[in-house]
C-alpha positions in Angstrom: 108.6 86.3 76.2 107.9 89.6 78.0 106.5 89.2 81.6 102.7 89.3 81.9 101.6 92.0 84.5 98.0 90.7 84.5 98.2 88.2 87.4 99.7 90.8 89.8 97.5 91.7 92.7 99.9 93.6 94.9 102.5 96.3 94.5 105.4 93.9 95.2 104.1 91.4 92.6 103.9 94.2 90.0 107.4 95.4 90.9 108.8 91.9 90.4 107.3 91.8 86.9 108.8 95.2 86.2 112.2 93.9 87.2 111.8 90.9 84.9 110.8 93.3 82.1 114.0 95.3 82.6 116.0 92.0 82.3 114.0 91.0 79.3 114.7 94.3 77.6 118.5 93.8 77.9 118.9 95.1 81.5 119.6 98.7 80.5 121.1 101.0 83.2 118.7 103.1 85.3 120.3 106.2 83.9 119.4 105.1 80.4 115.8 104.3 81.4 115.6 107.8 83.0 116.8 109.4 79.8 114.3 107.5 77.7 111.4 108.5 79.9 112.4 112.1 80.0 112.8 112.2 76.3 109.3 110.9 75.8 107.8 113.2 78.3 109.6 116.2 76.9 108.4 115.4 73.4 104.9 115.2 74.8 105.2 118.8 76.1 105.8 118.0 79.8 107.5 121.0 81.6 111.2 120.4 82.6 110.2 120.8 86.2 108.2 117.6 86.0 110.9 115.4 84.5 112.1 112.5 86.6 115.4 111.8 88.3 117.4 108.6 88.4 116.6 107.9 92.1 112.9 108.1 91.5 113.2 105.6 88.6 115.2 103.2 90.8 112.5 103.4 93.5 110.0 102.0 91.1 112.0 98.7 91.0 112.1 98.3 94.8 109.8 96.1 96.7 108.2 96.9 100.1 106.3 99.9 98.8 102.6 100.6 99.4 102.0 102.5 96.1 103.4 103.1 92.7 103.3 106.2 90.5 101.2 104.8 87.6 102.3 107.5 85.2 105.9 106.8 85.8 105.6 103.0 85.7 103.7 103.3 82.4 106.4 105.5 81.0 109.1 103.0 82.1 107.3 100.1 80.5 106.9 102.1 77.3 110.6 102.9 77.4 111.5 99.2 77.8 108.9 97.7 75.4 107.1 100.4 73.3 104.3 98.1 72.1 100.9 99.9 72.7 99.0 96.7 73.4 101.6 95.7 76.0 101.6 99.1 77.6 97.8 98.9 77.9 98.2 95.6 79.8 100.4 97.4 82.3 97.9 100.3 82.6 95.2 97.8 83.4 97.3 95.9 85.9 98.2 99.2 87.7 94.4 100.0 87.9 93.8 96.6 89.5 96.4 97.1 92.1 95.2 100.7 92.7 91.7 99.3 93.1 92.8 97.1 95.9 94.7 100.0 97.5 91.4 102.0 97.3 89.6 99.2 99.1 92.2 99.4 101.8 91.1 103.0 102.4 87.6 101.8 103.3 87.8 101.5 107.0 85.4 102.1 109.9 86.7 103.3 113.3 84.6 103.9 116.4 84.9 105.6 119.8 82.8 103.0 121.6 83.5 99.4 122.4 81.7 96.7 120.4 79.1 94.7 122.3 80.5 92.2 124.8 79.5 88.6 124.6 77.0 87.8 127.3 78.6 84.4 127.8 82.1 85.7 128.5 83.7 83.5 131.1 87.0 83.2 132.9 90.3 84.6 131.7 91.0 85.9 135.2 94.7 85.6 134.9 94.8 87.2 131.4 92.6 90.1 132.5 94.8 90.7 135.6 97.9 90.9 133.4 96.2 93.2 130.9 94.9 95.5 133.5 98.3 95.9 135.1 100.1 96.4 131.8 97.5 98.8 130.4 97.1 101.0 133.5 100.8 101.8 133.3 100.2 103.1 129.7 102.0 100.4 127.8 101.3 98.5 124.6 100.2 94.9 124.8 99.8 92.5 121.9 97.4 89.6 122.2 98.0 86.7 119.9 96.6 83.2 119.6 94.9 80.8 117.2 91.8 81.7 115.3 88.6 81.6 117.3 90.4 81.7 120.7 88.5 84.9 121.8 91.2 87.6 121.4 88.8 90.3 120.5 86.3 89.5 123.3 89.2 89.4 125.8 90.3 92.8 124.6 86.8 94.2 124.9 86.4 92.8 128.5 89.8 94.2 129.5 88.9 97.6 128.1 85.7 97.7 130.2 87.7 97.1 133.4 89.9 100.2 132.8 89.0 103.6 134.0 90.0 105.8 131.1 88.6 108.8 129.4 87.7 107.2 126.1 88.5 104.3 123.7 89.3 104.2 120.0 88.5 100.9 118.3 89.2 99.7 114.7 89.1 96.3 113.0 92.3 96.3 110.8 91.1 93.4 108.7 94.5 91.7 109.0 92.9 88.4 107.9 90.0 88.5 105.4 88.9 85.7 103.0 88.0 88.2 100.2 90.9 89.7 98.3 88.8 92.8 97.6 88.9 93.5 101.4 92.7 93.9 102.0 94.1 95.0 105.4 93.1 98.5 106.3 95.5 101.3 105.2 97.0 102.9 108.3 96.7 106.4 106.8 92.9 105.8 106.4 92.7 104.6 110.0 94.5 107.7 111.2 92.1 109.9 109.3 89.2 108.1 110.9 90.7 108.4 114.4 91.4 112.2 113.8 87.8 112.7 112.8 86.5 110.9 115.9 88.9 113.0 117.9 87.3 116.2 116.6 89.7 117.3 113.9 87.9 118.9 111.0 88.4 117.2 107.6 90.1 120.2 106.2 92.8 120.2 108.9 93.8 116.5 108.5 97.2 116.2 106.9 97.5 114.3 103.6 100.5 112.2 104.4 100.7 109.4 107.0 103.6 111.0 108.9 101.6 114.3 109.3 98.5 112.4 110.4 100.4 110.4 112.9 101.9 113.6 114.4 98.4 115.2 114.6 97.1 112.0 116.2 99.8 112.1 118.9 99.1 115.7 119.5 95.4 115.2 120.0 96.0 112.3 122.4 98.6 114.1 124.5 97.2 114.8 127.9 94.3 112.4 127.6 93.7 108.9 129.0 92.6 107.0 125.8 92.8 103.3 125.1 93.5 102.4 121.5 92.4 98.9 120.4 93.8 97.7 117.1 91.9 94.5 116.4 92.8 91.9 113.8 96.1 93.4 112.8 98.1 92.3 109.7 101.7 93.2 110.4 104.0 95.7 112.2 104.0 98.0 109.2 100.3 98.5 109.6 100.4 99.0 113.3 103.4 101.2 113.8 101.9 104.5 112.6 98.9 103.9 114.9 100.9 103.7 118.1 100.5 107.0 119.9 103.6 106.9 122.0 102.3 109.4 124.5 101.9 108.9 128.3 98.5 107.7 129.5 97.4 106.2 126.2 97.8 102.4 126.3 97.4 100.3 123.2 95.9 96.8 122.9 96.6 94.9 119.7 95.0 91.6 118.7 96.4 89.4 115.9 96.8 85.8 114.9 100.5 85.9 115.4 103.0 87.8 117.5 103.8 91.2 116.0 105.3 93.7 118.4 108.3 93.4 120.6 106.1 95.1 123.3 104.4 93.1 126.1 102.9 90.0 124.6 100.0 87.9 125.8 99.5 84.6 124.0 95.9 83.4 124.6 95.3 79.6 124.5 92.1 77.6 124.5 90.0 77.5 127.7 91.4 75.2 130.4 88.8 72.5 131.2 87.4 74.3 134.3 86.8 77.6 132.4 85.4 75.7 129.4 83.0 73.9 131.7 82.0 77.1 133.4 81.3 78.7 130.0 79.2 75.7 128.9 77.4 75.7 132.3 76.3 79.3 131.9 75.2 78.8 128.3 73.2 75.6 129.1 72.2 76.2 132.6 68.6 75.0 132.0 69.5 72.0 129.8 69.1 68.6 131.5 72.3 66.5 131.7 70.8 63.2 130.8 72.1 59.7 131.7 75.8 60.6 131.3 76.9 62.9 134.1 80.2 63.5 132.2 78.4 64.8 129.1 79.7 68.3 129.6 83.3 67.0 129.8 82.8 65.1 126.6 81.5 68.3 124.8 84.5 70.3 126.1 86.9 67.6 124.9 85.3 67.3 121.4 85.4 71.1 120.9 89.0 71.3 122.1 88.1 74.1 124.6 88.1 76.6 121.8 85.8 79.6 122.7 84.4 80.0 119.3 83.6 76.3 119.0 82.0 76.3 122.5 79.9 79.4 121.6 78.5 77.8 118.5 77.8 74.5 120.2 76.0 76.5 123.0 73.9 78.2 120.3 72.8 74.8 119.0 72.1 73.6 122.6 69.8 76.5 123.1 68.1 75.9 119.7 67.4 72.2 120.3 64.6 71.8 122.8 64.2 68.3 124.2 67.8 67.4 123.8 69.9 66.7 126.9 73.6 67.4 127.2 74.2 63.7 126.8 72.4 63.8 123.5 74.6 66.6 122.4 77.7 64.8 123.5 76.7 61.6 121.7 76.1 63.6 118.5 79.5 65.2 118.8 81.1 61.8 119.2 79.2 60.5 116.1 80.4 63.5 114.1 83.9 62.9 115.3 83.8 59.3 114.1 82.4 60.4 110.7 85.0 63.0 110.0 88.6 63.6 111.1 88.8 67.2 112.4 92.0 69.1 113.3 90.3 71.5 115.7 86.9 72.0 117.2 85.9 75.0 115.1 84.9 73.0 112.0 83.2 70.5 114.1 81.2 73.2 116.0 80.4 75.0 112.7 79.4 71.8 111.0 77.2 70.7 114.0 75.4 74.0 114.0 75.1 74.0 110.2 73.7 70.4 109.9 71.0 71.1 112.4 69.7 74.1 110.5 66.6 73.7 108.3 67.5 73.1 104.6 66.4 76.5 103.5 68.4 78.3 106.2 71.5 76.2 105.3 71.1 77.4 101.8 70.8 81.0 102.9 73.9 80.5 105.0 75.9 79.2 102.0 74.5 81.7 99.6 75.2 84.7 101.8 78.8 83.8 102.0 79.1 84.5 98.2 78.6 88.2 98.7 81.8 89.9 97.7 81.4 92.8 100.2 82.1 93.1 103.9 78.5 93.3 105.1 75.0 93.2 103.5 71.4 94.2 104.2 68.1 92.3 104.0 67.4 93.3 100.3 70.8 92.0 99.2 70.3 88.8 101.1 66.9 88.4 99.5 68.4 89.0 96.0 71.0 86.3 96.6 68.5 83.8 97.9 65.8 84.6 95.4 63.2 84.8 98.1 60.9 87.5 99.6 62.0 89.8 102.4 59.7 88.2 105.1 61.1 84.8 104.5 64.7 85.9 104.4 64.2 87.9 107.6 63.3 84.7 109.4 66.3 82.8 107.9 68.7 85.6 108.9 67.3 85.7 112.4 67.9 81.9 112.8 71.5 82.4 111.6 72.0 85.1 114.2 70.5 82.9 116.9 73.0 80.2 116.1 75.9 82.7 116.0 76.6 82.0 112.4 75.9 85.7 111.5 76.9 88.8 113.3 75.4 92.3 113.4 77.6 94.9 111.6 75.2 97.8 112.3 71.5 98.3 112.5 69.9 96.2 109.8 73.3 95.0 108.4 74.8 91.5 108.7 78.3 90.1 108.5 80.2 86.9 109.0 83.0 86.2 111.4 86.0 85.5 109.1 86.2 81.8 110.0 82.5 81.3 109.6 82.6 82.9 106.1 85.4 80.6 105.0 83.4 77.6 106.3 80.2 78.8 104.6 82.0 79.4 101.3 83.5 75.9 101.5 80.0 74.4 102.0 78.7 76.4 99.1 81.4 75.0 96.8 80.8 71.5 98.0 77.0 71.5 97.9 75.9 74.0 95.3 76.6 73.7 91.6 78.6 76.4 89.9 75.5 77.3 87.8 73.3 77.8 90.9 76.0 79.9 92.6 76.3 82.0 89.5 72.6 82.4 89.3 72.4 83.7 92.9 75.3 86.2 92.3 73.7 87.4 89.1 70.5 88.2 91.1 72.7 90.1 93.6 74.5 92.1 90.9 71.2 92.8 89.1 69.9 94.1 92.5 72.8 96.5 93.0 72.7 97.8 89.4 68.9 98.4 89.7 69.1 100.0 93.2 72.0 102.2 92.1 69.9 103.4 89.1 66.9 104.0 91.4 69.0 105.9 93.9 70.9 108.1 91.3 67.6 108.9 89.6 66.0 109.8 93.0 68.8 112.3 93.7 66.6 115.0 92.0 63.5 114.1 94.0 64.4 112.3 97.2 68.0 113.0 97.7 68.3 112.3 101.4 67.1 108.6 101.2 69.0 108.1 98.0 72.2 109.5 99.4 71.9 107.4 102.5 71.6 104.2 100.5 74.5 105.1 98.1 76.9 106.2 100.9 76.1 103.1 103.0 76.5 100.7 100.1 79.5 102.4 98.4 82.1 99.9 99.8 79.8 97.1 98.5 79.4 98.7 95.1 83.2 99.0 94.8 83.5 95.3 95.8 80.8 94.3 93.3 82.5 96.2 90.5 85.8 94.5 91.2 84.2 91.0 91.5 82.1 91.3 88.3 85.0 92.5 86.3 87.3 89.7 87.5 84.8 86.8 87.4 82.8 87.2 84.2 80.0 89.7 84.6 81.3 92.5 82.4 77.9 94.0 81.6 77.2 94.6 85.3 80.6 96.3 85.8 80.0 98.7 83.0 76.4 99.3 84.1 77.6 100.3 87.6 80.2 102.6 86.1 77.7 104.3 83.9 74.9 104.5 86.5 77.1 105.8 89.4 79.0 108.4 87.3 77.2 111.5 88.6 77.2 110.2 92.2 80.9 109.4 92.2 81.6 112.8 90.5 80.4 114.5 93.6 83.7 113.9 95.5 84.2 110.2 95.5 87.1 110.1 93.1 89.1 107.2 94.6 86.1 104.9 94.3 85.4 106.3 90.8 88.9 105.3 89.7 88.4 101.7 90.9 84.9 101.3 89.5 85.6 103.0 86.1 89.0 101.4 85.9 87.6 97.9 86.2 84.8 98.7 83.8 87.4 99.8 81.2 89.1 96.4 81.5 85.9 94.6 80.4 84.1 97.1 78.3 83.3 96.1 74.7 83.9 98.3 71.7 80.5 100.0 72.0 81.0 100.8 75.7 84.6 101.7 75.8 84.4 105.4 74.8 81.8 106.1 77.6 83.9 104.3 80.2 87.0 106.1 79.0 85.3 109.5 79.6 84.2 108.4 83.1 87.6 107.3 84.1 89.3 110.3 82.6 86.9 112.6 84.5 87.9 111.0 87.8 91.6 111.6 86.9 90.9 115.2 85.9 89.1 115.8 89.2 92.2 114.7 91.1 94.4 117.0 89.0 95.9 114.2 86.8 95.4 116.2 83.7 98.0 114.4 81.5 96.4 110.9 82.1 92.9 112.4 81.7 93.7 114.1 78.4 95.1 110.9 77.0 92.0 109.0 77.9 89.7 111.7 76.6 91.6 111.6 73.3 91.1 107.8 73.0 87.4 108.3 73.6 87.1 111.0 70.9 89.0 108.7 68.4 86.4 106.0 69.1 83.4 108.3 68.9 84.1 111.4 66.8 80.4 112.5 67.1 77.3 111.9 69.1 76.7 112.4 72.8 79.9 110.7 73.8 81.9 113.1 71.7 80.0 116.0 73.2 81.0 114.8 76.7 84.6 114.3 75.7 85.0 117.8 74.1 83.3 119.4 77.1 85.7 117.6 79.5 88.8 118.2 77.5 87.8 121.9 77.3 87.6 121.9 81.1 91.1 120.6 81.4 92.3 123.4 79.1 90.4 125.9 81.2 91.9 124.6 84.4 95.4 124.9 82.9 94.6 128.4 81.8 94.4 127.6 78.0 91.3 129.7 77.3 91.4 129.6 73.5 91.8 125.8 73.2 89.1 125.4 75.9 86.7 127.6 73.9 87.3 125.7 70.7 86.5 122.4 72.4 83.3 123.9 74.0 82.2 125.2 70.6 82.8 121.9 69.0 80.7 120.3 71.8 78.0 122.8 71.3 77.9 122.2 67.5 77.8 118.4 67.9 75.1 118.7 70.6 72.9 120.9 68.4 73.2 118.6 65.5 72.3 115.7 67.7 69.5 117.6 69.5 71.4 116.8 72.7 70.0 119.3 75.3 72.2 118.1 78.1 75.3 118.5 76.0 74.2 121.9 74.8 73.6 123.1 78.3 77.0 121.9 79.5 78.8 123.5 76.6 76.9 126.8 77.0 77.7 126.9 80.7 81.3 126.2 80.0 81.4 129.0 77.4 79.9 131.3 80.0 82.8 130.6 82.3 85.2 131.4 79.5 83.5 134.7 78.9 83.6 135.4 82.6 87.4 134.7 82.8 87.9 137.0 79.8 86.1 139.9 81.5 82.9 139.8 79.5 80.3 139.5 82.2 77.3 140.3 80.0 78.2 137.7 77.4 78.9 135.2 80.2 75.4 135.9 81.8 73.7 135.2 78.5 75.4 131.9 78.1 74.5 130.9 81.6 70.9 131.8 81.1 70.7 129.8 77.9 72.2 126.8 79.7 69.9 127.3 82.7 66.8 127.1 80.4 68.0 123.8 79.0 68.9 122.3 82.3 65.5 123.2 83.7 63.8 121.7 80.6 65.5 118.3 81.1 65.1 118.4 85.0 68.9 118.4 85.7 69.1 119.9 89.2 72.9 119.6 89.4 73.4 121.4 86.1 70.9 124.0 87.1 72.7 124.7 90.3 76.0 124.9 88.4 74.6 127.6 86.2 73.3 129.5 89.3 76.8 129.4 90.7 78.2 130.8 87.4 75.6 133.5 87.3 76.3 134.4 91.0 80.0 134.9 90.0 79.1 137.1 87.1 76.6 139.2 89.0 79.2 139.7 91.8 81.7 141.0 89.2 79.0 143.4 87.9 78.3 144.7 91.5 74.9 143.1 91.8 75.8 141.5 95.1 72.3 140.8 96.4 71.3 138.9 93.3 74.7 137.1 93.3 74.2 136.1 96.9 70.7 134.7 96.2 71.9 132.6 93.2 74.9 131.3 95.1 72.8 130.4 98.1 70.4 128.5 95.9 73.3 126.6 94.2 74.9 125.7 97.6 71.6 124.4 98.9 71.1 122.1 95.9 74.7 120.8 96.0 74.4 120.0 99.7 71.0 118.3 99.1 72.5 116.2 96.3 75.6 115.3 98.4 77.8 116.8 95.6 80.9 117.8 97.7 82.9 118.7 94.6 80.5 121.4 93.4 79.7 122.4 96.9 83.4 123.3 97.4 83.2 125.4 94.2 80.2 127.3 95.4 81.8 127.9 98.8 84.8 129.4 97.0 82.4 131.6 94.9 80.7 132.8 98.1 84.1 133.7 99.6 84.8 135.9 96.6 81.4 137.5 96.9 82.0 138.3 100.6 85.4 139.9 99.6 83.6 142.0 97.0 81.2 143.1 99.7 84.1 144.1 102.0 83.6 141.2 104.5 87.0 139.5 104.7 86.2 137.5 107.8 83.0 135.9 106.2 85.0 135.4 103.0 87.6 133.4 105.0 85.0 131.2 106.5 83.7 130.2 103.0 87.2 129.7 101.7 88.1 127.5 104.6 85.0 125.4 104.0 85.9 125.2 100.3 89.4 124.1 101.2 88.2 121.4 103.7 85.8 119.9 101.1 88.5 120.0 98.4 90.9 118.2 100.7 88.3 115.5 101.5 87.6 114.9 97.8 91.2 115.3 96.7 90.3 118.2 94.3 93.7 119.9 93.9 92.2 122.5 91.6 89.8 123.9 94.1 92.5 123.7 96.9 94.6 126.2 94.9 91.6 128.6 94.4 90.6 128.4 98.1 94.2 129.0 99.3 94.4 132.1 97.0 91.1 133.3 98.3 92.3 133.0 101.9 95.5 134.9 100.9 93.4 137.7 99.6 91.2 137.8 102.7 93.6 137.3 105.7 96.7 139.0 107.1 98.8 135.8 106.7 98.6 136.2 102.9 102.1 134.8 102.3 101.4 131.4 103.8 98.2 130.9 101.7 99.5 132.3 98.4 102.6 130.1 98.8 100.4 127.0 99.4 98.3 128.0 96.4 101.4 128.4 94.2 102.7 125.0 95.2 99.4 123.2 94.4 98.8 125.1 91.2 102.4 124.4 90.0 102.0 120.8 90.8 98.9 120.4 88.7 99.9 122.9 86.0 97.1 125.5 86.7 98.7 128.7 85.3 95.8 130.9 86.1 96.1 130.2 89.8 99.8 130.3 89.6 99.5 133.9 88.3 96.9 134.7 91.0 99.3 133.4 93.7 102.2 135.4 92.3 100.0 138.5 92.3 99.1 137.9 95.9 102.7 137.4 96.9 103.6 140.6 95.0 101.0 142.5 97.1 102.3 140.8 100.3 105.9 141.9 99.5 105.0 145.3 98.0 107.8 147.8 97.8 110.5 145.1 97.7 112.5 143.4 95.0 110.8 140.1 95.9 107.4 141.7 95.4 108.4 143.1 92.0 109.6 139.7 91.0 106.3 138.1 91.9 104.4 140.8 90.1 106.5 140.3 87.0 105.8 136.5 87.0 102.1 137.2 87.4 102.2 139.7 84.5 104.0 137.2 82.3 101.5 134.5 83.1 98.4 136.6 82.7 99.7 138.1 79.5 100.4 134.6 78.1 96.9 133.5 79.1 95.3 136.6 77.5 93.4 137.4 80.7 92.3 140.9 81.7 94.1 140.8 85.1 97.3 141.6 83.3 96.4 145.3 83.1 96.0 145.6 86.8 99.3 143.9 87.4 101.1 146.1 84.9 99.7 149.1 86.8 101.1 147.7 90.0 104.5 147.3 88.4 104.5 150.8 86.9 103.6 152.2 90.3 
């Protein structure tokens, strides 16, 4: 039987199943697999320049990789076992693994130290060692058992150093939730570069480039880098600056680096007693003068255990230290404990009121990294005021930590303990009820926020941006654990928000929704997922998904959306006639269905076709018709999109003042809505308008902003446009047109390829190379049927 890819949750696990599939299929040679893949791609119309080599195929069967090319793996699976249902299983498995990779990109870095525990005690020898090692600019790895205080030791050591600044990140090396994998080093580097003042548009895309930029920024500074809770050397290595004066402090549960190593053990008895003495300085000892010694012995001298016991000591007025020691002895007799952590946690837990214990257990079910009051209230099924008191009690007992203002999180070990208690004490049905309330809450709040983007965008965007990591985690959890309706509702509700530049998250949410969508939902989810792929320049995958959606729903609103989106792919690839046909089909279907939104979208798209063909008056009329419909239904984003299109048309007609007004209005709306995708389009349009007004420096500023936004969102299409715009505005035209040509060729955008060749022809005017570029531009523009061909022909004739 062929191997099942479904259980795979990592790239390596998927690769192992791919190897088994190769053996199952008769173990064909890699050369044979390559030929089968290329034959299928060629038959599908893929250009020869995009065909695959044998080495690339072999790489798909190697473990130890962070990512896979989903298009190629799917093609290999199809070549080995061309059963459509089986190939679909692999597509879904690839989306699951990609979703986990996307979660790894969610990471928070900071340039300030986290709060230091007020009860920090001792560690004099360790601090002296760290201070000496770090002041010389070296790298030190702190390892030790869970709860031994590695992070707090690192924070205290950092405060003793006299350096210019600090960079801190929790790498999530150990996390109980599989939807929160170790942080991706590339994402950490991006965060560090932003903190160091590098604009988003200047951050390289690849890890090696980011690491080089990171080293360059740190050179000449005295910066301490703290890499907390590391997973492995592969994660850490790109984050080591390797420049003088920038020491690194790594914490992990096991030894990782061959650099200086400090293994931290539990407190020795004197330091444990000192810690307890500070925490319980006003607590009476009681009849046993050795009570503190007994407490230290029962907690094993583990800092986390002592901290939690101390929290209980402070929260139990009227108890003496002897009482606490007696209770610990009783608990020890009742249960065999390997370490003091569980004992301390259990002691703190058992002395909580019943409703606070229930809150503690229920909160641990949350699939995300942190949560706010409203999420906790939804889980508990209680009002905000009551839950606020419960959360405060959990913070007092050190069973919850503050992730940010108003947000709560668990220490990893405490979360594990709480989840265990939930499994032991709460029935599966009650746990499911609490989670259903939570998922209902996120679906409802998401709907409220996306609806409010037209009326109160600032508050709505703040909530959506803050909760986005949780929304991704909820989508994954609901899809994997039996809440399919919630997954699909999140996909549908968040579509417009995710469209505004959050394409990686869109792939995860829509991809998981597709796994669980029923027949009636599948077409809508296919369109949402396809749109995310299209925004990232993956037009082949997008077109295939759109086609599936149109086969499922040949008419109605879903079909209107599909035809509009497929037309947009054709437009981006320079296929104007097929694009116009899809737009007209969308318009006809929308009119028959009285679908104003679909009509407006199709009309605006037809306006862009007319603009590209050099018919500005027809384009303006289409945009005006679309604008009236968008205003009628109250769609601010669609309205702004029409204003952007009108601005382009008016600029081409020489009405630059009116163009500037419309483009400025569009830009303001997109910024207010947090739509970085369309904001980048409008910045590009403003750059073109400034060129038309003879202001190349202003044009370059707009193009640079467009490029930076497009890089942040991964929009390759707009990157090509912005590079070409910069080439037409700046003296270093060759560099930008060459970059535009590379991007446009990669994604198959022949319009921007032609534009880049024309720019390179101008840059090399009077040379054979210039003539070659002009000829390539002419061939492309002529093939596309675009009016620019006449101007290029004139250049060649000249």
